[in-house]
PyMOL Python script that loads the backbone (N, CA, C, O; Angstrom):
from pymol import cmd

cmd.read_pdbstr("""\
ATOM      1  N   MET A   1    -139.977 -59.218  89.934  1.00  0.00           N
ATOM      2  CA  MET A   1    -140.169 -60.195  90.665  1.00  0.00           C
ATOM      3  C   MET A   1    -140.877 -61.246  89.700  1.00  0.00           C
ATOM      4  O   MET A   1    -141.838 -61.012  88.967  1.00  0.00           O
ATOM      5  N   SER A   2    -140.105 -62.622  89.876  1.00  0.00           N
ATOM      6  CA  SER A   2    -140.769 -63.237  88.757  1.00  0.00           C
ATOM      7  C   SER A   2    -141.865 -64.238  90.160  1.00  0.00           C
ATOM      8  O   SER A   2    -141.773 -64.082  91.378  1.00  0.00           O
ATOM      9  N   LYS A   3    -142.735 -65.127  89.471  1.00  0.00           N
ATOM     10  CA  LYS A   3    -143.972 -65.815  89.910  1.00  0.00           C
ATOM     11  C   LYS A   3    -143.345 -67.582  90.810  1.00  0.00           C
ATOM     12  O   LYS A   3    -144.060 -68.503  91.204  1.00  0.00           O
ATOM     13  N   ILE A   4    -141.942 -67.473  90.859  1.00  0.00           N
ATOM     14  CA  ILE A   4    -141.632 -68.586  91.723  1.00  0.00           C
ATOM     15  C   ILE A   4    -141.665 -68.715  93.121  1.00  0.00           C
ATOM     16  O   ILE A   4    -141.284 -67.669  93.646  1.00  0.00           O
ATOM     17  N   CYS A   5    -142.031 -69.762  94.096  1.00  0.00           N
ATOM     18  CA  CYS A   5    -141.775 -69.895  95.445  1.00  0.00           C
ATOM     19  C   CYS A   5    -140.287 -69.770  95.802  1.00  0.00           C
ATOM     20  O   CYS A   5    -139.456 -70.578  95.385  1.00  0.00           O
ATOM     21  N   GLN A   6    -139.973 -68.700  96.610  1.00  0.00           N
ATOM     22  CA  GLN A   6    -138.106 -68.785  97.463  1.00  0.00           C
ATOM     23  C   GLN A   6    -138.493 -69.928  98.408  1.00  0.00           C
ATOM     24  O   GLN A   6    -137.757 -69.664  99.358  1.00  0.00           O
ATOM     25  N   ILE A   7    -139.206 -71.082  98.781  1.00  0.00           N
ATOM     26  CA  ILE A   7    -139.196 -72.099  99.069  1.00  0.00           C
ATOM     27  C   ILE A   7    -138.659 -73.609  98.584  1.00  0.00           C
ATOM     28  O   ILE A   7    -137.548 -74.096  98.379  1.00  0.00           O
ATOM     29  N   THR A   8    -139.804 -74.008  98.523  1.00  0.00           N
ATOM     30  CA  THR A   8    -140.352 -75.264  97.347  1.00  0.00           C
ATOM     31  C   THR A   8    -139.436 -74.839  95.753  1.00  0.00           C
ATOM     32  O   THR A   8    -138.503 -75.481  95.269  1.00  0.00           O
ATOM     33  N   GLY A   9    -139.903 -73.911  95.351  1.00  0.00           N
ATOM     34  CA  GLY A   9    -139.545 -73.646  94.090  1.00  0.00           C
ATOM     35  C   GLY A   9    -140.496 -74.179  92.354  1.00  0.00           C
ATOM     36  O   GLY A   9    -140.210 -74.334  91.166  1.00  0.00           O
ATOM     37  N   LYS A  10    -141.640 -74.275  93.218  1.00  0.00           N
ATOM     38  CA  LYS A  10    -142.746 -74.107  92.414  1.00  0.00           C
ATOM     39  C   LYS A  10    -142.858 -72.285  91.157  1.00  0.00           C
ATOM     40  O   LYS A  10    -142.629 -71.078  91.227  1.00  0.00           O
ATOM     41  N   LYS A  11    -143.203 -73.005  90.494  1.00  0.00           N
ATOM     42  CA  LYS A  11    -143.238 -72.146  89.069  1.00  0.00           C
ATOM     43  C   LYS A  11    -144.344 -72.250  88.530  1.00  0.00           C
ATOM     44  O   LYS A  11    -144.873 -73.336  88.767  1.00  0.00           O
ATOM     45  N   ALA A  12    -145.206 -71.248  87.594  1.00  0.00           N
ATOM     46  CA  ALA A  12    -146.145 -71.013  87.103  1.00  0.00           C
ATOM     47  C   ALA A  12    -145.896 -72.507  86.259  1.00  0.00           C
ATOM     48  O   ALA A  12    -144.770 -72.992  86.359  1.00  0.00           O
ATOM     49  N   MET A  13    -147.020 -73.310  85.355  1.00  0.00           N
ATOM     50  CA  MET A  13    -147.625 -74.787  84.801  1.00  0.00           C
ATOM     51  C   MET A  13    -147.937 -74.168  83.713  1.00  0.00           C
ATOM     52  O   MET A  13    -148.018 -72.940  83.712  1.00  0.00           O
ATOM     53  N   VAL A  14    -148.166 -74.901  82.605  1.00  0.00           N
ATOM     54  CA  VAL A  14    -148.527 -74.623  80.937  1.00  0.00           C
ATOM     55  C   VAL A  14    -149.595 -75.839  80.804  1.00  0.00           C
ATOM     56  O   VAL A  14    -149.248 -77.003  81.004  1.00  0.00           O
ATOM     57  N   GLY A  15    -151.113 -75.423  80.400  1.00  0.00           N
ATOM     58  CA  GLY A  15    -151.998 -75.823  80.263  1.00  0.00           C
ATOM     59  C   GLY A  15    -153.458 -75.891  78.954  1.00  0.00           C
ATOM     60  O   GLY A  15    -153.361 -75.043  78.067  1.00  0.00           O
ATOM     61  N   ASN A  16    -154.317 -76.553  78.901  1.00  0.00           N
ATOM     62  CA  ASN A  16    -155.484 -76.264  77.975  1.00  0.00           C
ATOM     63  C   ASN A  16    -156.612 -75.288  78.467  1.00  0.00           C
ATOM     64  O   ASN A  16    -156.419 -74.939  79.632  1.00  0.00           O
ATOM     65  N   HIS A  17    -156.988 -75.109  78.275  1.00  0.00           N
ATOM     66  CA  HIS A  17    -158.331 -74.714  78.431  1.00  0.00           C
ATOM     67  C   HIS A  17    -158.919 -75.373  77.452  1.00  0.00           C
ATOM     68  O   HIS A  17    -158.695 -75.371  76.241  1.00  0.00           O
ATOM     69  N   VAL A  18    -159.921 -76.102  78.280  1.00  0.00           N
ATOM     70  CA  VAL A  18    -161.147 -77.054  77.642  1.00  0.00           C
ATOM     71  C   VAL A  18    -161.969 -76.566  77.052  1.00  0.00           C
ATOM     72  O   VAL A  18    -162.198 -75.570  77.739  1.00  0.00           O
ATOM     73  N   SER A  19    -162.853 -76.519  75.947  1.00  0.00           N
ATOM     74  CA  SER A  19    -164.096 -75.630  76.384  1.00  0.00           C
ATOM     75  C   SER A  19    -165.310 -77.423  76.131  1.00  0.00           C
ATOM     76  O   SER A  19    -164.977 -78.598  76.288  1.00  0.00           O
ATOM     77  N   HIS A  20    -166.589 -76.861  75.735  1.00  0.00           N
ATOM     78  CA  HIS A  20    -167.710 -77.482  75.802  1.00  0.00           C
ATOM     79  C   HIS A  20    -167.573 -78.309  74.284  1.00  0.00           C
ATOM     80  O   HIS A  20    -168.311 -79.232  73.938  1.00  0.00           O
ATOM     81  N   SER A  21    -166.636 -77.836  73.618  1.00  0.00           N
ATOM     82  CA  SER A  21    -166.786 -78.471  72.837  1.00  0.00           C
ATOM     83  C   SER A  21    -165.400 -79.507  71.887  1.00  0.00           C
ATOM     84  O   SER A  21    -165.210 -79.988  70.770  1.00  0.00           O
ATOM     85  N   LYS A  22    -164.740 -79.400  73.180  1.00  0.00           N
ATOM     86  CA  LYS A  22    -162.921 -79.793  73.797  1.00  0.00           C
ATOM     87  C   LYS A  22    -162.367 -79.621  73.037  1.00  0.00           C
ATOM     88  O   LYS A  22    -161.611 -80.463  72.552  1.00  0.00           O
ATOM     89  N   LYS A  23    -162.589 -77.847  72.394  1.00  0.00           N
ATOM     90  CA  LYS A  23    -161.327 -76.906  71.990  1.00  0.00           C
ATOM     91  C   LYS A  23    -160.495 -76.652  72.719  1.00  0.00           C
ATOM     92  O   LYS A  23    -160.776 -76.363  73.882  1.00  0.00           O
ATOM     93  N   ARG A  24    -158.883 -76.685  72.163  1.00  0.00           N
ATOM     94  CA  ARG A  24    -158.263 -76.737  73.220  1.00  0.00           C
ATOM     95  C   ARG A  24    -157.662 -75.350  72.877  1.00  0.00           C
ATOM     96  O   ARG A  24    -157.585 -74.962  71.712  1.00  0.00           O
ATOM     97  N   THR A  25    -157.064 -74.311  74.377  1.00  0.00           N
ATOM     98  CA  THR A  25    -156.718 -73.433  73.991  1.00  0.00           C
ATOM     99  C   THR A  25    -155.237 -73.676  75.011  1.00  0.00           C
ATOM    100  O   THR A  25    -154.979 -74.476  75.910  1.00  0.00           O
ATOM    101  N   LYS A  26    -154.344 -72.391  74.262  1.00  0.00           N
ATOM    102  CA  LYS A  26    -153.161 -72.891  76.007  1.00  0.00           C
ATOM    103  C   LYS A  26    -154.158 -71.508  77.116  1.00  0.00           C
ATOM    104  O   LYS A  26    -154.985 -70.605  76.989  1.00  0.00           O
ATOM    105  N   ARG A  27    -153.260 -72.259  78.231  1.00  0.00           N
ATOM    106  CA  ARG A  27    -153.419 -71.148  79.454  1.00  0.00           C
ATOM    107  C   ARG A  27    -152.252 -71.370  80.207  1.00  0.00           C
ATOM    108  O   ARG A  27    -151.257 -71.976  79.810  1.00  0.00           O
ATOM    109  N   LYS A  28    -152.455 -70.719  81.600  1.00  0.00           N
ATOM    110  CA  LYS A  28    -151.360 -70.842  82.649  1.00  0.00           C
ATOM    111  C   LYS A  28    -152.054 -70.993  83.250  1.00  0.00           C
ATOM    112  O   LYS A  28    -153.242 -70.753  83.465  1.00  0.00           O
ATOM    113  N   PHE A  29    -150.703 -71.772  83.833  1.00  0.00           N
ATOM    114  CA  PHE A  29    -152.009 -72.418  86.254  1.00  0.00           C
ATOM    115  C   PHE A  29    -150.830 -72.052  86.771  1.00  0.00           C
ATOM    116  O   PHE A  29    -149.939 -72.870  87.002  1.00  0.00           O
ATOM    117  N   ASN A  30    -150.676 -70.169  87.107  1.00  0.00           N
ATOM    118  CA  ASN A  30    -150.242 -69.605  87.848  1.00  0.00           C
ATOM    119  C   ASN A  30    -149.791 -70.744  89.685  1.00  0.00           C
ATOM    120  O   ASN A  30    -150.254 -71.743  90.235  1.00  0.00           O
ATOM    121  N   VAL A  31    -149.159 -70.181  89.834  1.00  0.00           N
ATOM    122  CA  VAL A  31    -148.796 -70.931  91.426  1.00  0.00           C
ATOM    123  C   VAL A  31    -149.410 -69.584  92.602  1.00  0.00           C
ATOM    124  O   VAL A  31    -149.603 -68.397  92.339  1.00  0.00           O
ATOM    125  N   ASN A  32    -149.633 -70.444  94.153  1.00  0.00           N
ATOM    126  CA  ASN A  32    -150.332 -69.803  95.402  1.00  0.00           C
ATOM    127  C   ASN A  32    -149.277 -69.224  95.600  1.00  0.00           C
ATOM    128  O   ASN A  32    -148.367 -69.737  96.251  1.00  0.00           O
ATOM    129  N   LEU A  33    -149.192 -67.650  94.891  1.00  0.00           N
ATOM    130  CA  LEU A  33    -148.203 -67.257  96.142  1.00  0.00           C
ATOM    131  C   LEU A  33    -148.582 -65.821  96.632  1.00  0.00           C
ATOM    132  O   LEU A  33    -149.084 -64.953  95.917  1.00  0.00           O
ATOM    133  N   PHE A  34    -148.047 -65.613  98.875  1.00  0.00           N
ATOM    134  CA  PHE A  34    -147.610 -64.777  99.072  1.00  0.00           C
ATOM    135  C   PHE A  34    -146.531 -64.084  99.005  1.00  0.00           C
ATOM    136  O   PHE A  34    -145.497 -64.723  98.812  1.00  0.00           O
ATOM    137  N   THR A  35    -146.441 -62.639  99.138  1.00  0.00           N
ATOM    138  CA  THR A  35    -145.676 -62.317  99.843  1.00  0.00           C
ATOM    139  C   THR A  35    -145.502 -62.056 101.671  1.00  0.00           C
ATOM    140  O   THR A  35    -146.411 -61.607 102.369  1.00  0.00           O
ATOM    141  N   LYS A  36    -144.148 -62.449 102.177  1.00  0.00           N
ATOM    142  CA  LYS A  36    -144.642 -62.799 103.785  1.00  0.00           C
ATOM    143  C   LYS A  36    -143.176 -62.025 103.719  1.00  0.00           C
ATOM    144  O   LYS A  36    -142.278 -61.908 102.885  1.00  0.00           O
ATOM    145  N   ARG A  37    -143.525 -61.414 105.497  1.00  0.00           N
ATOM    146  CA  ARG A  37    -142.317 -61.100 106.572  1.00  0.00           C
ATOM    147  C   ARG A  37    -142.507 -62.033 107.197  1.00  0.00           C
ATOM    148  O   ARG A  37    -143.505 -62.753 107.221  1.00  0.00           O
ATOM    149  N   LEU A  38    -141.121 -62.134 108.022  1.00  0.00           N
ATOM    150  CA  LEU A  38    -140.776 -63.571 108.876  1.00  0.00           C
ATOM    151  C   LEU A  38    -139.494 -63.219 109.006  1.00  0.00           C
ATOM    152  O   LEU A  38    -138.540 -63.144 108.231  1.00  0.00           O
ATOM    153  N   PHE A  39    -139.811 -62.850 111.100  1.00  0.00           N
ATOM    154  CA  PHE A  39    -138.566 -63.109 112.015  1.00  0.00           C
ATOM    155  C   PHE A  39    -137.910 -63.926 111.865  1.00  0.00           C
ATOM    156  O   PHE A  39    -138.608 -64.909 112.110  1.00  0.00           O
ATOM    157  N   TRP A  40    -136.710 -64.334 111.540  1.00  0.00           N
ATOM    158  CA  TRP A  40    -135.941 -65.250 111.461  1.00  0.00           C
ATOM    159  C   TRP A  40    -134.610 -64.895 112.861  1.00  0.00           C
ATOM    160  O   TRP A  40    -133.573 -64.283 112.605  1.00  0.00           O
ATOM    161  N   VAL A  41    -134.851 -65.270 113.854  1.00  0.00           N
ATOM    162  CA  VAL A  41    -134.578 -65.956 115.453  1.00  0.00           C
ATOM    163  C   VAL A  41    -133.364 -65.876 115.147  1.00  0.00           C
ATOM    164  O   VAL A  41    -132.787 -64.858 115.530  1.00  0.00           O
ATOM    165  N   GLU A  42    -132.480 -67.019 114.277  1.00  0.00           N
ATOM    166  CA  GLU A  42    -131.179 -66.788 114.225  1.00  0.00           C
ATOM    167  C   GLU A  42    -130.634 -66.270 113.391  1.00  0.00           C
ATOM    168  O   GLU A  42    -129.713 -66.846 112.811  1.00  0.00           O
ATOM    169  N   GLN A  43    -130.924 -65.337 113.144  1.00  0.00           N
ATOM    170  CA  GLN A  43    -130.021 -63.942 112.547  1.00  0.00           C
ATOM    171  C   GLN A  43    -131.257 -62.564 113.044  1.00  0.00           C
ATOM    172  O   GLN A  43    -131.238 -61.453 112.514  1.00  0.00           O
ATOM    173  N   ASP A  44    -132.148 -62.935 114.032  1.00  0.00           N
ATOM    174  CA  ASP A  44    -132.593 -61.779 114.302  1.00  0.00           C
ATOM    175  C   ASP A  44    -132.773 -61.025 113.980  1.00  0.00           C
ATOM    176  O   ASP A  44    -132.430 -60.022 114.606  1.00  0.00           O
ATOM    177  N   CYS A  45    -133.519 -60.908 112.630  1.00  0.00           N
ATOM    178  CA  CYS A  45    -134.116 -60.105 111.970  1.00  0.00           C
ATOM    179  C   CYS A  45    -135.433 -60.471 111.285  1.00  0.00           C
ATOM    180  O   CYS A  45    -136.251 -61.344 111.576  1.00  0.00           O
ATOM    181  N   TRP A  46    -135.420 -59.538 110.264  1.00  0.00           N
ATOM    182  CA  TRP A  46    -137.031 -59.607 109.031  1.00  0.00           C
ATOM    183  C   TRP A  46    -136.702 -60.184 107.673  1.00  0.00           C
ATOM    184  O   TRP A  46    -135.782 -59.626 107.075  1.00  0.00           O
ATOM    185  N   ILE A  47    -137.083 -60.838 107.296  1.00  0.00           N
ATOM    186  CA  ILE A  47    -136.656 -61.526 106.312  1.00  0.00           C
ATOM    187  C   ILE A  47    -138.383 -61.093 104.970  1.00  0.00           C
ATOM    188  O   ILE A  47    -139.501 -60.883 105.440  1.00  0.00           O
ATOM    189  N   THR A  48    -138.128 -61.075 103.621  1.00  0.00           N
ATOM    190  CA  THR A  48    -139.461 -60.975 102.768  1.00  0.00           C
ATOM    191  C   THR A  48    -139.202 -62.172 101.718  1.00  0.00           C
ATOM    192  O   THR A  48    -138.601 -61.949 100.667  1.00  0.00           O
ATOM    193  N   LEU A  49    -139.744 -63.608 102.093  1.00  0.00           N
ATOM    194  CA  LEU A  49    -139.796 -64.152 101.069  1.00  0.00           C
ATOM    195  C   LEU A  49    -140.790 -64.195 100.121  1.00  0.00           C
ATOM    196  O   LEU A  49    -141.840 -64.412 100.726  1.00  0.00           O
ATOM    197  N   SER A  50    -141.058 -64.066  98.551  1.00  0.00           N
ATOM    198  CA  SER A  50    -142.215 -64.521  97.889  1.00  0.00           C
ATOM    199  C   SER A  50    -142.537 -65.987  98.056  1.00  0.00           C
ATOM    200  O   SER A  50    -141.951 -66.806  97.347  1.00  0.00           O
ATOM    201  N   ILE A  51    -143.421 -66.367  98.939  1.00  0.00           N
ATOM    202  CA  ILE A  51    -143.893 -68.091  99.087  1.00  0.00           C
ATOM    203  C   ILE A  51    -145.078 -68.558  98.999  1.00  0.00           C
ATOM    204  O   ILE A  51    -146.051 -67.849  99.256  1.00  0.00           O
ATOM    205  N   SER A  52    -145.241 -70.417  98.446  1.00  0.00           N
ATOM    206  CA  SER A  52    -146.342 -70.819  97.587  1.00  0.00           C
ATOM    207  C   SER A  52    -147.220 -71.192  99.069  1.00  0.00           C
ATOM    208  O   SER A  52    -146.580 -71.197 100.121  1.00  0.00           O
ATOM    209  N   ALA A  53    -148.654 -71.489  99.081  1.00  0.00           N
ATOM    210  CA  ALA A  53    -148.759 -72.014 100.603  1.00  0.00           C
ATOM    211  C   ALA A  53    -148.248 -72.873 100.901  1.00  0.00           C
ATOM    212  O   ALA A  53    -147.734 -73.084 102.000  1.00  0.00           O
ATOM    213  N   ALA A  54    -148.302 -74.017  99.356  1.00  0.00           N
ATOM    214  CA  ALA A  54    -146.829 -75.350 100.514  1.00  0.00           C
ATOM    215  C   ALA A  54    -145.660 -74.841 100.447  1.00  0.00           C
ATOM    216  O   ALA A  54    -144.784 -75.694 100.596  1.00  0.00           O
ATOM    217  N   GLY A  55    -145.228 -73.651 100.262  1.00  0.00           N
ATOM    218  CA  GLY A  55    -144.026 -73.381 101.076  1.00  0.00           C
ATOM    219  C   GLY A  55    -144.417 -72.852 102.704  1.00  0.00           C
ATOM    220  O   GLY A  55    -143.492 -73.107 103.476  1.00  0.00           O
ATOM    221  N   LEU A  56    -145.351 -72.315 103.223  1.00  0.00           N
ATOM    222  CA  LEU A  56    -145.598 -72.055 104.330  1.00  0.00           C
ATOM    223  C   LEU A  56    -146.264 -72.797 105.170  1.00  0.00           C
ATOM    224  O   LEU A  56    -146.584 -72.331 106.263  1.00  0.00           O
ATOM    225  N   ARG A  57    -146.596 -74.108 104.800  1.00  0.00           N
ATOM    226  CA  ARG A  57    -146.688 -75.553 105.549  1.00  0.00           C
ATOM    227  C   ARG A  57    -145.182 -76.310 105.396  1.00  0.00           C
ATOM    228  O   ARG A  57    -145.033 -77.413 105.920  1.00  0.00           O
ATOM    229  N   THR A  58    -144.274 -75.787 104.791  1.00  0.00           N
ATOM    230  CA  THR A  58    -143.095 -76.617 105.522  1.00  0.00           C
ATOM    231  C   THR A  58    -142.214 -75.600 106.172  1.00  0.00           C
ATOM    232  O   THR A  58    -141.083 -75.765 106.631  1.00  0.00           O
ATOM    233  N   ILE A  59    -143.042 -74.370 106.119  1.00  0.00           N
ATOM    234  CA  ILE A  59    -141.764 -73.822 107.639  1.00  0.00           C
ATOM    235  C   ILE A  59    -142.273 -74.237 108.726  1.00  0.00           C
ATOM    236  O   ILE A  59    -141.660 -74.958 109.514  1.00  0.00           O
ATOM    237  N   ASN A  60    -144.045 -73.626 108.975  1.00  0.00           N
ATOM    238  CA  ASN A  60    -144.235 -74.149 110.230  1.00  0.00           C
ATOM    239  C   ASN A  60    -143.704 -75.285 110.424  1.00  0.00           C
ATOM    240  O   ASN A  60    -143.000 -75.375 111.430  1.00  0.00           O
ATOM    241  N   LYS A  61    -143.882 -76.694 109.409  1.00  0.00           N
ATOM    242  CA  LYS A  61    -143.167 -78.207 110.219  1.00  0.00           C
ATOM    243  C   LYS A  61    -142.125 -77.842 110.318  1.00  0.00           C
ATOM    244  O   LYS A  61    -141.846 -77.313 111.394  1.00  0.00           O
ATOM    245  N   ASN A  62    -141.358 -77.912 109.564  1.00  0.00           N
ATOM    246  CA  ASN A  62    -140.033 -78.109 109.940  1.00  0.00           C
ATOM    247  C   ASN A  62    -138.998 -76.152 110.774  1.00  0.00           C
ATOM    248  O   ASN A  62    -137.858 -76.329 111.203  1.00  0.00           O
ATOM    249  N   GLY A  63    -139.440 -75.025 110.829  1.00  0.00           N
ATOM    250  CA  GLY A  63    -139.424 -74.067 111.551  1.00  0.00           C
ATOM    251  C   GLY A  63    -138.551 -73.799 109.713  1.00  0.00           C
ATOM    252  O   GLY A  63    -138.362 -74.525 108.737  1.00  0.00           O
ATOM    253  N   LEU A  64    -138.059 -71.476 110.290  1.00  0.00           N
ATOM    254  CA  LEU A  64    -138.048 -71.562 108.908  1.00  0.00           C
ATOM    255  C   LEU A  64    -136.288 -71.596 108.597  1.00  0.00           C
ATOM    256  O   LEU A  64    -135.850 -71.442 107.457  1.00  0.00           O
ATOM    257  N   ASP A  65    -135.707 -71.742 109.382  1.00  0.00           N
ATOM    258  CA  ASP A  65    -134.170 -71.797 109.614  1.00  0.00           C
ATOM    259  C   ASP A  65    -133.716 -73.341 108.635  1.00  0.00           C
ATOM    260  O   ASP A  65    -132.954 -73.471 107.677  1.00  0.00           O
ATOM    261  N   ALA A  66    -134.701 -74.506 109.504  1.00  0.00           N
ATOM    262  CA  ALA A  66    -134.545 -75.241 108.764  1.00  0.00           C
ATOM    263  C   ALA A  66    -134.580 -75.076 106.906  1.00  0.00           C
ATOM    264  O   ALA A  66    -133.675 -75.122 106.072  1.00  0.00           O
ATOM    265  N   ALA A  67    -135.897 -74.897 106.801  1.00  0.00           N
ATOM    266  CA  ALA A  67    -136.523 -74.654 105.367  1.00  0.00           C
ATOM    267  C   ALA A  67    -135.473 -73.592 104.583  1.00  0.00           C
ATOM    268  O   ALA A  67    -135.096 -73.979 103.477  1.00  0.00           O
ATOM    269  N   LEU A  68    -135.098 -72.631 104.929  1.00  0.00           N
ATOM    270  CA  LEU A  68    -133.754 -72.003 104.434  1.00  0.00           C
ATOM    271  C   LEU A  68    -132.907 -72.428 103.877  1.00  0.00           C
ATOM    272  O   LEU A  68    -132.548 -72.233 102.716  1.00  0.00           O
ATOM    273  N   LYS A  69    -132.363 -73.275 104.929  1.00  0.00           N
ATOM    274  CA  LYS A  69    -131.009 -73.926 104.596  1.00  0.00           C
ATOM    275  C   LYS A  69    -131.328 -74.733 103.331  1.00  0.00           C
ATOM    276  O   LYS A  69    -130.725 -74.407 102.309  1.00  0.00           O
ATOM    277  N   ALA A  70    -132.479 -76.066 103.259  1.00  0.00           N
ATOM    278  CA  ALA A  70    -132.612 -76.333 102.365  1.00  0.00           C
ATOM    279  C   ALA A  70    -132.906 -75.846 100.759  1.00  0.00           C
ATOM    280  O   ALA A  70    -132.383 -76.199  99.702  1.00  0.00           O
ATOM    281  N   ALA A  71    -133.725 -75.108 100.995  1.00  0.00           N
ATOM    282  CA  ALA A  71    -134.003 -73.900  99.474  1.00  0.00           C
ATOM    283  C   ALA A  71    -132.472 -73.654  98.926  1.00  0.00           C
ATOM    284  O   ALA A  71    -131.949 -73.614  97.813  1.00  0.00           O
ATOM    285  N   SER A  72    -132.296 -73.599  99.460  1.00  0.00           N
ATOM    286  CA  SER A  72    -130.438 -72.688  99.648  1.00  0.00           C
ATOM    287  C   SER A  72    -129.652 -73.956  98.870  1.00  0.00           C
ATOM    288  O   SER A  72    -129.245 -73.871  97.712  1.00  0.00           O
ATOM    289  N   GLU A  73    -129.520 -75.090  99.680  1.00  0.00           N
ATOM    290  CA  GLU A  73    -128.820 -76.074  99.164  1.00  0.00           C
ATOM    291  C   GLU A  73    -129.574 -76.616  98.049  1.00  0.00           C
ATOM    292  O   GLU A  73    -129.061 -77.638  97.593  1.00  0.00           O
ATOM    293  N   LYS A  74    -130.413 -76.317  97.595  1.00  0.00           N
ATOM    294  CA  LYS A  74    -131.665 -77.279  96.189  1.00  0.00           C
ATOM    295  C   LYS A  74    -131.408 -76.087  95.354  1.00  0.00           C
ATOM    296  O   LYS A  74    -131.412 -76.345  94.150  1.00  0.00           O
ATOM    297  N   GLY A  75    -131.107 -74.423  95.768  1.00  0.00           N
ATOM    298  CA  GLY A  75    -130.817 -73.659  94.345  1.00  0.00           C
ATOM    299  C   GLY A  75    -131.624 -72.801  95.054  1.00  0.00           C
ATOM    300  O   GLY A  75    -131.041 -72.136  95.910  1.00  0.00           O
ATOM    301  N   TYR A  76    -133.199 -72.581  94.889  1.00  0.00           N
ATOM    302  CA  TYR A  76    -134.032 -71.971  95.251  1.00  0.00           C
ATOM    303  C   TYR A  76    -133.909 -70.852  95.713  1.00  0.00           C
ATOM    304  O   TYR A  76    -134.657 -70.031  95.183  1.00  0.00           O
ATOM    305  N   LEU A  77    -133.291 -70.489  96.461  1.00  0.00           N
ATOM    306  CA  LEU A  77    -133.078 -69.485  97.668  1.00  0.00           C
ATOM    307  C   LEU A  77    -131.495 -68.777  97.220  1.00  0.00           C
ATOM    308  O   LEU A  77    -130.621 -69.644  97.213  1.00  0.00           O
ATOM    309  N   THR A  78    -131.070 -67.600  96.912  1.00  0.00           N
ATOM    310  CA  THR A  78    -130.259 -67.474  96.915  1.00  0.00           C
ATOM    311  C   THR A  78    -129.082 -66.323  97.230  1.00  0.00           C
ATOM    312  O   THR A  78    -127.922 -66.391  96.826  1.00  0.00           O
ATOM    313  N   THR A  79    -129.572 -65.402  97.932  1.00  0.00           N
ATOM    314  CA  THR A  79    -129.788 -64.535  98.450  1.00  0.00           C
ATOM    315  C   THR A  79    -129.480 -65.053 100.308  1.00  0.00           C
ATOM    316  O   THR A  79    -129.310 -64.152 101.129  1.00  0.00           O
ATOM    317  N   PHE A  80    -129.465 -65.692 100.502  1.00  0.00           N
ATOM    318  CA  PHE A  80    -128.669 -66.186 102.447  1.00  0.00           C
ATOM    319  C   PHE A  80    -128.567 -66.937 101.777  1.00  0.00           C
ATOM    320  O   PHE A  80    -128.034 -67.995 102.111  1.00  0.00           O
TER     321      PHE A  80
END
""", "prot")
cmd.dss("prot")
cmd.show_as("cartoon", "prot")
cmd.util.cbc("prot")
cmd.orient("prot")
């Protein structure tokens, strides 16, 4: 499973480690992902999503159905 949020579409970014001597080496900034099992009331079923902390906040604010609809319209979620 790739490290991409299924609600917000966030994925890993690339940056630099900067040492004390200002030497730069490549590094990765990974997303804060969780595998959550949520109950979808409208479909009366359980779904498992790989979502970030920001995605959890989006679901809490807008509701699961609205968040899934927005994610599928933007192309982040292809199975629903």
